[in-house]
C-alpha positions, -999 to 999 in steps of 0.1 A, spaced: -55 -140 67 -27 -133 43 10 -134 46 27 -103 32 61 -111 17 86 -84 15 124 -82 12 125 -76 50 103 -105 61 70 -122 60 41 -108 80 8 -126 88 -21 -101 88 -58 -97 81 -71 -99 46 -85 -64 46 -52 -50 59 -31 -69 33 -55 -58 5 -54 -22 15 -16 -23 17 -14 -38 -18 -37 -11 -32 -17 17 -16 16 1 -28 2 2 -63 -8 39 -60 27 47 -47 44 27 -74 25 44 -102 39 77 -89 74 62 -84 74 71 -47 76 51 -14 61 56 21 64 40 55 34 24 71 28 9 106 9 -24 104 -1 -51 128 8 -87 123 8 -120 142 42 -134 151 50 -172 153 36 -173 189 3 -156 179 12 -123 196 0 -91 179 31 -71 169 36 -41 148 61 -33 120 70 -1 103 73 -12 67 85 6 36 63 1 6 60 16 -29 82 22 -59 111 -3 -61 100 -22 -30 86 -56 -39 57 -70 -20 34 -100 -25 5 -115 -6 -2 -152 -1 -36 -164 11 -34 -184 44 -61 -208 55 -67 -192 89 -100 -180 104 -84 -155 128 -89 -117 122 -67 -88 130 -86 -55 128 -70 -21 125 -97 3 112 -74 33 117 -48 18 94 -74 10 68 -87 45 68 -52 60 66 -42 37 36 -75 44 18 -71 82 23 -35 83 13 -42 61 -18 -71 83 -28 -50 114 -23 -23 101 -46 -49 91 -73 -65 126 -72 -31 143 -75 -21 121 -104 -54 127 -122 -51 165 -116 -16 164 -131 -28 145 -161 -57 170 -167 -33 199 -163 -8 183 -188 -36 177 -212 -45 214 -212 -10 225 -222 -5 241 -256 3 216 -284 37 233 -291 48 225 -256 45 188 -263 78 189 -282 97 202 -251 
């Protein structure tokens, strides 16, 4: 388990979920954009709750490992985060390729 630390709170969630969120946060930050995700977490009474969390550019986030054997699966969220992150990466790479093909005289603009 990992505890995600944000400016809005701390959320105990599964390792795979936290790692996927951090990877997506990085992809968003590289493009200087943000998004809202819906993620599960365990509250202080071990109830499964959900939070809609803003992540990305300008929104700090950190993950702290927690010695806890519990798991909290959400395969749907993992797929969504992976797909959105890959989409951002493909769009960024396509833009870089397009920019690289511009005539040299345009570089001065």
